[in-house]
N, C-alpha and C positions, 0 to 999 in steps of 0.2 A: 598553430601547432601546440598541443598540450605538453605538459611536462613529461607525461608518460611516453608520448610520441618521440620527444627529443632524446629521451634516455633509453629507448628500447634497445639500442645496440651498444650502449655504454657498458663498461665493465661493472661487475657487481660492486666493486670497491668505489667506483665513481658514483654509482647510484646511491650507495650508503652515504657518501659524502654529501650528495645533493640533499638527502633527507636531513642530515645533521646541520647543514648550513641553513636550512629553512627555519631552524629555531631562532636565527637572528632576525628574521622577518616577523616571526610570531612565536615568542617563547611559550612553552607549554603552559605556564601559569597565566598567560594572557587570555586563555580561554575561560578562566574562572569568572563566575559572577555575571550579573546582568543588572544594569541600571538603564531605565528608559532615557533617551536623550531629551534635552530641553526642547519643547515644541514638538514632541512626537506626534505623528499623524493620528487622525481619528480612526480607530479600528472599525467602527460601524460604517464609516464612509468607504473604507476599503471593501467591505462586504457588499455594500450597496452598488459599488462600481462593477462588481462581478455579476450583478443581477441584470444588467442592461440587455444582455443577449440571451437570457434564460427564459424558459417558458413561464409566462406571467402567473398562470394558475398554480405553478409548482414552487415559486419563490417562497410563499408563506409556509409551504410544507418543509422546505429546507430550513427555514428559521425555526419552525416547530421542532424539528429533530435536533437542532443545535441547542435548543432550550433545555433539554433533558438533564444535562449536568455540565460541569466545567470541562469534563473530558469530551463529551459529544460536541461541545462548542469548539474545542481544540481540533477535533477531527475535521471540522469545516473551515478552519481558519489558517490554512496553509499560506494564503496570500499575505496575511498579517505577519506571520513569522518570517516569511521570505523577506519582507521589507525590514524587519528587525535585524535579521542575520546579515543583511547586506553591509552593515556598518561594523560587524565584528571582525576580529583578526583572523586571517587565514594564512596557511603556510605556503600557498601557491602550488600545492600538489593536487592535481585535478584527476577526477574520476568521472564515470557516468553516474550522475546522481539519480536516485529514485525520485527525489524532489518532494516527497511527502512520506518519509519513512517512520510514521508513527506505528505503534505496536499493533494496531488493528489492520495494518496493511501487510501483515505476514500471515501465512497459513499453509495448509496442505492442499495439494491438487495432484492429479495423475499425470505422470510423464507419458510420452508416446508409447513407452514400453509397459504402461499400466502399473507402474510402481508409484506409490504415494511419496511425494517429496515435500519437504518444508522449505518455503522460500518466500521472497517478496511476491506480492500479487497485485500491486496497483502502481501504474506508471504514468498516470495522467500528467504529472508535472516533470517527468524525466528530462534531464538536460545535463550536459557536461558542466562541471564546476568543482569548487573546493570540497574535499571529502568531509570537512568539518560540518558542513551544513546538514548533511544527512544524519551524522552522529548526534548532533545537538538536538535535532528534531526528535530522534528516537529516544534519547535520554530524558528529554522534557516530557515526552508522552508517558514514560514510566513514573516519573515524579507525580504527574497529575493523576494517573490511574491509581497509584498507591495511596494518595491522599483521598481519592474518591472512595477507596475501600476502607478508609479511616484507619490506616496503619499508623503505628507509633512513628514519630519523627526519625528515630534511630533506624527503623526498618526502611523507611523511605530513602534515607541516605545510603544504606547498604545496597538497596536495589539499584540506585543510580550508579553507584560505584561498580556494580556487577556489569552494567552495560559497557562502560569504558574499558574495564579489565578484559571482558570477553572479546571486544573488538581489537584491542591492542595485542592480546596473546594470539588471537587467530591470525592477525596480520603478520606477526612474527613467524608463525608457522608457514604461512603462504610465501613469505620472503625466502624461505629455505627450499621451496618446492621447484621442480622443473615446470616450465611453462604449461605443458599439457596437463600435468597433474593439478595445477591450479584450475585450469579450464574444466576438467572433469570432476572436480570436487563437488559434492552435493550432500544433503542431509536427508536420508530416507526415513520412512516411518519406523523402520527397525532401529535406526540411530536414535530417533526420538524416544522410543520405548526403552532402549538401553539407558539413555540419559535420565529418563524419569525414574527408572528403578534404582539407578545409582544415587540420584538425588534423594529419593525416598529413604534409602538406608542412612545417608548422611543426616538428613533432616530429622528422622525419627530418633537418632542417637541424641541430637540436641534437644528434642522435645520430651525425652523421658523424664518422668517426675521423680520425686524423692523415693517412691516405692519401686522404681525401675520399670514402670510400664509406660509405653508411648501414649500420647494423646489419642483419644478415640472418637472425638466429636466429628460431626459431619464435614468439617473443613480441615481435617488432618491431612498430612501429606499422603498417607496411604489411600484415603478416600479419593483424593484428587488424582492420584495415578489411575485409579479405576475410571474416573471421569475422563481422563485423557485417553484411555483405551477406548472408552465408549465414543468419544469424539472422533477418533480415527475410524472406528467401525461405521459411524454415521456418515463420515465423508465418503467411504466406499459405496454407500447406498445412494449418494446424490448423483444420479446418472440421468441420461436422457429419458429413460423409461419412468424414473421417479418424477421428473419434471412433467412428463406427459400426464401422469395421474393428478398432479397438483394444479397444472395450469390450463388444462383443456377440458372440454366436454364434447359429447357426441350429439350432433344435431342432423337429422335426416340422413343418418348413417355416415356422417363425415366428422372428422376431428376439427374443432376450432378452438381458438384461445378464448378463455372465459373473460367476462367483463367484470373488473373490480376497480372502478374509477376512484380516485385519480391515479392509483398505483399501476393499474394494468388496463389499458384501453385498446381493444382490438380494432383491426382495420375497418370493420363495418361501422364503427362509431367515430372514426377519425375525420370524416368529411367536415363536420362542423368546426373542428379545431383548426384545420388548415385551409379551409375554403376550397378544397379539391373534391371532385367527384370520384367515384369508385375507380373508373378507368384511369384517371390521372394518377391516383395513388398506386394502382397496379403498375403503371408505366414507370413511376418513380422508383418503386421497389425493385423492379427487374433491372432498371438501369444501374441502380446502386449496386445490386448484386453482381452484375456483369463487370462493373468497375472494380469491385472488391476482388472478384476471382482473378482478374488480370494481374493482381499483385502476388498471387500464389505461384508456386512451382507447377510444372506440368502435371506431376503426379498428384498433387493436391487438387488441382482443377479436375483431373480425371475422377478422383474420388468423389468430389462434390457433384459431378455430372450424374452420379447414380441417384441423386436426391432431387426432389422437386419442392418448390415452395408451396406450402398449404395455407398458411396464414401468417400475419404479422400483427404486432401490437406495440404501442408505446408502453415502456416499462420503467418505473422509478426504482433506483437502487441507491444504497449508501447514504451518506450524509452530505459531504462536501460537494458531490457531483449532482445533487438533486437540482433540477431545473435545467441542466444541460440536456440536450435531446438524447434519448436512449430508447432502443427498440429491441424486441425479441422476435425472431423469425422461427416458425415451425416448419421444418422440412421433413419429407417422408421418403424413405428408401423403398425397400421391396414391398412393404405393406404398412398398414396403420400401426403395427407394433414394432416398426423399425424407424423411430423418430430421430431427428437431430435438431437440437435447439441452438441457434446462433444468436449471440447478443451483439448488438452494435451500439457503441457509445460515442457521443460527440467528443471530438478532441479539439480543445481550444489552445490558445497560446499558454505556455507554461507560466505559472506565477513567478518563476525564477527569471524569465526573460526580461522583466523590467529592471533587473539588477545585474544580470550576467550577459555574456554575449548571446545574441539571438541564435536560435536553432539553425543548423545548416540545411535543414529540410524545410522546403517551402510549405509542405503539407503537414499540418500538426498530427494527422493520423499516422503518417509514416514516422514522424518523430517518436510517437509512443511505441509503435511496433519495433522500430530499430533499437530503442532504448531498452525495451523489455527483453528482446533477444540477447542484448549485450549483458544484462544483469542476471537473468534467470539461468539456473543450471539446465533447465529444459523448458521449452515453451510449447504452447498449444499448437497442434499441427494446422489449425485453421486460422491462425493469427494473420490478419491482413488489414488493409485500409481502403477507403474510398472517399470520393467527393460527395457532397450532399446535393440535393436538388437546388437549394439556394446558393448563390455565390458566397464564398467565404466560409462555408460550413463543411467540416470534414469529420470523418468517423473512422474508428477502428473496430474490427470484428474479431470475435473469438467464440468458443463454446460457452454456453450459459452455465451448464453444470457438468463439470468433468471431475467428479469426486472432490469437490472443493469443501474445505472445512476450516474453521477458525477456533481460536482459544477463547474460552469464557473467563476472561481475567477477573471479572467482578466476583466470581465464586471462589477465587483462590486465596489461600493464606499467604503471608509474606514469603514463605519458603517456595511456594509454587510460582509466584511472580518473579522471584529471584532466578529460578531455573529458566523461566520463559525469557527473562532479560538476557540471560547468557546465550540462549540459542538464537535470539534475534540479533545480538551483537555479533555472534559468529557468522550468521548468514549475511549481514550487511557487509562485514569485512570480506567475505568471499565474493560478493557481488562487486565490491570496489576493486578487489585484487584482479578481477578479470579485465577491467577496463583501465585501471590506473597502474602505478608502479608499486607493487607491494614492498619491494626492497627499500625504496625511498621513504614510503609512508611508515614502515616499521622502524627504520632508523630515526625518523623524526619523533615517533612516539616513545622510543626508548624502552628500557627493560624495567624501569621503576614505575611507581604509581602516580607520578606527577600529573599525567594527563587524566587519569581516572578521577583524581580528586578535583581537578579543575573542572572537568565535565560535570561531575556530580553537583558542584557548587553552582555552576551555570543552570543546570536542570531545575534545581530547587528554587532558585531565584526567578527563573523564567516561569515556573509554575505560579509564582506570586503574580507575575505580569498577566498570565492567562486568566487568573481569578479576577483581576481588575478589568480586563477586557470583557470577560463574561458578564460581570455586573453592569458594565456600560451597555452591553448588548441587551440585557434584560430590561434596563431602564429605557432603552430606545423602543423596545416592544411595548412597555407599559405606557409610554408617552404617545404612542401611535406613530412614531417616526418610521418604524417598519412594522410589517404585519407578520403574524405567525399563526400557523394552524397546527395544533398538536394532535397526536394520536393517529397519524397517518403513516 
């Protein structure tokens, strides 16, 4: 039973006391800083261990994508940080963890009501555990990204402080809300626009020069607000029809997925990869689809029954998940101009399970789906799971493109990254408040900036560790210990 379960019917006063008492187990200052323990594990060995069940031809692609920068390396190193965080202090206040809450795993997507929402969008590593693990992963990602943008050290520190402050203040607000109000809380695209405009006004006041004019270069806050608006508009265009134009071609009057190996390999070319003939692949696809639809509600199954599978392909996405099996299925409704693209991704054991209690779900696909539905304000109507053709392989399913969009942090000035840090901090707090006890967590964090400062210090020092691990990774590639393929 989690702390949140035990406290769910306790009085608010008792829940506050629970949070304050947790400071005896883990004083707020105990979260500050990072020093690797003596005899720390080999980070390259951790990555290599993850490759044993991955597609052999894609492992070098994964390494090549991680080579791009210290930040892309960080995106693929959730297992490394999970091992590091296992030995850090925690207050014993559990939530449903995202498990990989770095800044690139936030973005916009469409709710079932077709409203754009800003939220977490990756749950491969989700598992119940101490809330600090997610917050530290998020803060460190901002420290690494800010350094990657070559921001001054003072700006890096302020951005890291913004993460902790936004999380703490949001949790304090959620602690005052009724239960349903917490559950219904969400951040819409209108909220993002209003926040960007408010931030722009504040930032441009600070950016005014001696002659009273705001900075006008291409990276000014005003320009970045326009880029934010453009990103939201672009997200709305990322639909099934847009995917149809990008991912398919017409052959003999029929739509089929294009061939772009190794990133996109259609069914007709998969026989050589898996040693199956076309009939066996068709049988496997339809069995998996039937297994998946059995996890949906009757209404969702009825909706999917209006579509038929036209083609499938292996598809590579992301950084850290490259090499795990992933596919895209093209379905057709009333005609060829009524497509539905479903993405199915392999779900493996969470990297946190080596350090926390194992998932209560035997099927990792169900673990991902249940965790996503707990953490997100609204989830894809087609979210479900299935077993794979091979024993021990499991998958989760969702729409491929449902107005999904992400922030281009590399183009932002410090003011823009600071704003993004604040909305990510708020969003993570909302996700945790749904599954944990916001009253206890808020009482633990307190009203002063002690946690913010400790978190910022940790984030910057862990960014140093990430740099060291990144260099060890590059050296392993240079020596031939591991193989990398760039540009894919």
